[in-house]
NUKOLRO-415306 format. One record per residue: x, z, y of N, C-alpha, C, O, CB in turn. Coordinates in steps of 0.1 Angstrom, whole numbers, padded with zeros to 4 digits. Glycine has a CB too. Layout:
// residues N
+-------+-------+-------+-------+-------+-------+-------+-------+-------+-------+-------+-------+-------+-------+-------+
:    nx :    nz :    ny :   cax :   caz :   cay :    cx :    cz :    cy :    ox :    oz :    oy :   cbx :   cbz :   cby :
+-------+-------+-------+-------+-------+-------+-------+-------+-------+-------+-------+-------+-------+-------+-------+
:     X :     Z :     Y :     X :     Z :     Y :     X :     Z :     Y :     X :     Z :     Y :     X :     Z :     Y :
...
+-------+-------+-------+-------+-------+-------+-------+-------+-------+-------+-------+-------+-------+-------+-------+
This chain:
// residues 58
+-------+-------+-------+-------+-------+-------+-------+-------+-------+-------+-------+-------+-------+-------+-------+
:    nx :    nz :    ny :   cax :   caz :   cay :    cx :    cz :    cy :    ox :    oz :    oy :   cbx :   cbz :   cby :
+-------+-------+-------+-------+-------+-------+-------+-------+-------+-------+-------+-------+-------+-------+-------+
:  0333 :  0779 :  0174 :  0346 :  0776 :  0186 :  0357 :  0782 :  0176 :  0354 :  0790 :  0167 :  0346 :  0787 :  0206 :
:  0367 :  0777 :  0179 :  0378 :  0779 :  0172 :  0391 :  0781 :  0182 :  0393 :  0773 :  0191 :  0380 :  0767 :  0162 :
:  0398 :  0793 :  0178 :  0407 :  0797 :  0188 :  0421 :  0790 :  0186 :  0423 :  0786 :  0174 :  0407 :  0812 :  0186 :
:  0429 :  0788 :  0193 :  0440 :  0779 :  0196 :  0448 :  0787 :  0199 :  0443 :  0793 :  0208 :  0438 :  0770 :  0204 :
:  0460 :  0790 :  0197 :  0471 :  0796 :  0203 :  0473 :  0812 :  0204 :  0480 :  0818 :  0212 :  0471 :  0790 :  0216 :
:  0466 :  0815 :  0197 :  0461 :  0832 :  0197 :  0475 :  0844 :  0195 :  0482 :  0846 :  0185 :  0448 :  0836 :  0182 :
:  0474 :  0848 :  0207 :  0486 :  0857 :  0205 :  0486 :  0870 :  0206 :  0474 :  0872 :  0206 :  0496 :  0855 :  0213 :
:  0490 :  0880 :  0207 :  0488 :  0895 :  0207 :  0487 :  0899 :  0225 :  0481 :  0909 :  0229 :  0503 :  0902 :  0198 :
:  0494 :  0890 :  0231 :  0497 :  0889 :  0245 :  0484 :  0885 :  0255 :  0481 :  0891 :  0265 :  0508 :  0879 :  0246 :
:  0477 :  0871 :  0247 :  0473 :  0864 :  0259 :  0458 :  0866 :  0251 :  0453 :  0871 :  0241 :  0481 :  0847 :  0263 :
:  0454 :  0858 :  0261 :  0436 :  0857 :  0256 :  0434 :  0845 :  0245 :  0438 :  0835 :  0251 :  0425 :  0852 :  0271 :
:  0431 :  0843 :  0235 :  0428 :  0831 :  0228 :  0425 :  0819 :  0236 :  0419 :  0823 :  0246 :  0416 :  0832 :  0219 :
:  0426 :  0808 :  0236 :  0419 :  0796 :  0241 :  0408 :  0790 :  0233 :  0410 :  0789 :  0221 :  0428 :  0787 :  0244 :
:  0398 :  0786 :  0237 :  0388 :  0780 :  0228 :  0387 :  0766 :  0230 :  0386 :  0760 :  0241 :  0374 :  0787 :  0228 :
:  0387 :  0760 :  0219 :  0382 :  0745 :  0222 :  0367 :  0741 :  0216 :  0368 :  0740 :  0204 :  0393 :  0735 :  0216 :
:  0357 :  0739 :  0221 :  0346 :  0734 :  0217 :  0342 :  0725 :  0209 :  0341 :  0713 :  0214 :  0342 :  0733 :  0225 :
:  0339 :  0729 :  0194 :  0335 :  0717 :  0186 :  0320 :  0713 :  0189 :  0312 :  0718 :  0196 :  0337 :  0721 :  0170 :
:  0319 :  0702 :  0183 :  0308 :  0692 :  0180 :  0297 :  0701 :  0177 :  0297 :  0704 :  0165 :  0311 :  0682 :  0168 :
:  0289 :  0707 :  0183 :  0273 :  0714 :  0182 :  0276 :  0727 :  0186 :  0268 :  0736 :  0182 :  0265 :  0715 :  0167 :
:  0285 :  0730 :  0192 :  0289 :  0742 :  0195 :  0281 :  0747 :  0208 :  0280 :  0759 :  0211 :  0303 :  0742 :  0196 :
:  0277 :  0738 :  0216 :  0268 :  0739 :  0228 :  0255 :  0745 :  0226 :  0252 :  0744 :  0214 :  0267 :  0726 :  0235 :
:  0247 :  0750 :  0232 :  0230 :  0750 :  0231 :  0225 :  0744 :  0240 :  0232 :  0742 :  0250 :  0223 :  0762 :  0232 :
:  0213 :  0741 :  0239 :  0204 :  0734 :  0248 :  0198 :  0740 :  0255 :  0194 :  0734 :  0265 :  0196 :  0727 :  0243 :
:  0193 :  0758 :  0255 :  0188 :  0763 :  0262 :  0193 :  0774 :  0271 :  0199 :  0783 :  0264 :  0181 :  0765 :  0257 :
:  0193 :  0775 :  0280 :  0200 :  0781 :  0292 :  0206 :  0771 :  0303 :  0206 :  0759 :  0300 :  0210 :  0790 :  0288 :
:  0212 :  0776 :  0315 :  0218 :  0770 :  0323 :  0229 :  0760 :  0319 :  0229 :  0748 :  0321 :  0222 :  0779 :  0331 :
:  0237 :  0769 :  0312 :  0249 :  0761 :  0301 :  0249 :  0752 :  0298 :  0258 :  0744 :  0301 :  0251 :  0765 :  0289 :
:  0238 :  0748 :  0290 :  0232 :  0740 :  0284 :  0225 :  0725 :  0290 :  0225 :  0715 :  0284 :  0224 :  0747 :  0280 :
:  0222 :  0727 :  0301 :  0218 :  0715 :  0309 :  0229 :  0705 :  0309 :  0240 :  0707 :  0311 :  0216 :  0719 :  0322 :
:  0224 :  0693 :  0305 :  0230 :  0681 :  0300 :  0236 :  0681 :  0289 :  0247 :  0676 :  0289 :  0238 :  0676 :  0308 :
:  0232 :  0687 :  0277 :  0242 :  0690 :  0266 :  0243 :  0673 :  0259 :  0254 :  0668 :  0256 :  0235 :  0704 :  0253 :
:  0230 :  0667 :  0257 :  0232 :  0656 :  0252 :  0240 :  0644 :  0261 :  0245 :  0635 :  0254 :  0220 :  0653 :  0249 :
:  0240 :  0645 :  0275 :  0248 :  0635 :  0281 :  0263 :  0638 :  0276 :  0271 :  0629 :  0272 :  0245 :  0635 :  0297 :
:  0269 :  0654 :  0277 :  0275 :  0654 :  0274 :  0286 :  0650 :  0261 :  0297 :  0646 :  0260 :  0272 :  0660 :  0277 :
:  0274 :  0652 :  0250 :  0277 :  0648 :  0236 :  0281 :  0628 :  0236 :  0289 :  0620 :  0231 :  0260 :  0654 :  0224 :
:  0273 :  0627 :  0244 :  0271 :  0613 :  0243 :  0286 :  0606 :  0252 :  0289 :  0594 :  0251 :  0254 :  0608 :  0252 :
:  0293 :  0614 :  0259 :  0301 :  0612 :  0267 :  0314 :  0613 :  0257 :  0325 :  0607 :  0260 :  0300 :  0620 :  0279 :
:  0311 :  0619 :  0248 :  0322 :  0623 :  0239 :  0322 :  0612 :  0228 :  0332 :  0609 :  0221 :  0321 :  0639 :  0233 :
:  0311 :  0608 :  0226 :  0309 :  0598 :  0217 :  0318 :  0583 :  0222 :  0327 :  0578 :  0217 :  0292 :  0595 :  0216 :
:  0309 :  0580 :  0236 :  0314 :  0568 :  0242 :  0331 :  0566 :  0246 :  0337 :  0555 :  0249 :  0306 :  0566 :  0255 :
:  0336 :  0577 :  0246 :  0348 :  0579 :  0253 :  0359 :  0576 :  0240 :  0370 :  0570 :  0241 :  0349 :  0595 :  0261 :
:  0352 :  0582 :  0225 :  0358 :  0576 :  0211 :  0359 :  0563 :  0213 :  0370 :  0557 :  0216 :  0350 :  0577 :  0199 :
:  0348 :  0558 :  0212 :  0343 :  0542 :  0209 :  0353 :  0534 :  0219 :  0361 :  0526 :  0214 :  0325 :  0539 :  0213 :
:  0352 :  0538 :  0234 :  0362 :  0526 :  0240 :  0355 :  0514 :  0244 :  0361 :  0507 :  0252 :  0373 :  0522 :  0229 :
:  0342 :  0509 :  0238 :  0335 :  0496 :  0239 :  0326 :  0494 :  0254 :  0327 :  0486 :  0263 :  0324 :  0497 :  0225 :
:  0318 :  0508 :  0252 :  0308 :  0506 :  0263 :  0313 :  0511 :  0275 :  0308 :  0522 :  0276 :  0295 :  0513 :  0260 :
:  0321 :  0508 :  0285 :  0325 :  0511 :  0293 :  0317 :  0515 :  0306 :  0319 :  0524 :  0313 :  0331 :  0503 :  0293 :
:  0304 :  0504 :  0308 :  0296 :  0508 :  0319 :  0287 :  0518 :  0312 :  0289 :  0529 :  0318 :  0287 :  0494 :  0326 :
:  0279 :  0520 :  0304 :  0274 :  0531 :  0301 :  0280 :  0542 :  0301 :  0275 :  0552 :  0304 :  0269 :  0531 :  0291 :
:  0295 :  0542 :  0298 :  0302 :  0556 :  0302 :  0301 :  0560 :  0315 :  0298 :  0571 :  0319 :  0316 :  0557 :  0300 :
:  0304 :  0549 :  0322 :  0306 :  0549 :  0336 :  0291 :  0556 :  0341 :  0293 :  0567 :  0346 :  0308 :  0532 :  0342 :
:  0279 :  0552 :  0340 :  0269 :  0555 :  0345 :  0265 :  0570 :  0339 :  0260 :  0577 :  0347 :  0260 :  0543 :  0342 :
:  0265 :  0576 :  0325 :  0265 :  0589 :  0322 :  0279 :  0595 :  0329 :  0275 :  0606 :  0331 :  0264 :  0591 :  0306 :
:  0286 :  0594 :  0332 :  0293 :  0602 :  0338 :  0290 :  0605 :  0357 :  0293 :  0613 :  0366 :  0307 :  0596 :  0334 :
:  0284 :  0593 :  0356 :  0278 :  0596 :  0376 :  0267 :  0606 :  0372 :  0267 :  0617 :  0377 :  0269 :  0579 :  0388 :
:  0257 :  0603 :  0363 :  0246 :  0611 :  0364 :  0249 :  0627 :  0357 :  0241 :  0636 :  0359 :  0235 :  0602 :  0357 :
:  0258 :  0627 :  0351 :  0263 :  0645 :  0352 :  0267 :  0648 :  0362 :  0262 :  0659 :  0366 :  0275 :  0651 :  0343 :
:  0275 :  0641 :  0372 :  0283 :  0648 :  0382 :  0271 :  0654 :  0392 :  0275 :  0661 :  0402 :  0295 :  0638 :  0389 :
+-------+-------+-------+-------+-------+-------+-------+-------+-------+-------+-------+-------+-------+-------+-------+
């Protein structure tokens, strides 16, 4: 993870990067789906597939 806007007064904000998430444990449930959402949002062409995936993750 990368820290953004770190200062001595505040907790640094973390930004998840590609590959930071783990599949094991409850926090990793649906990780491949979240990766695909990122790819499809960047691509912008497969709107129907993106909508189906977002509905499945909800």
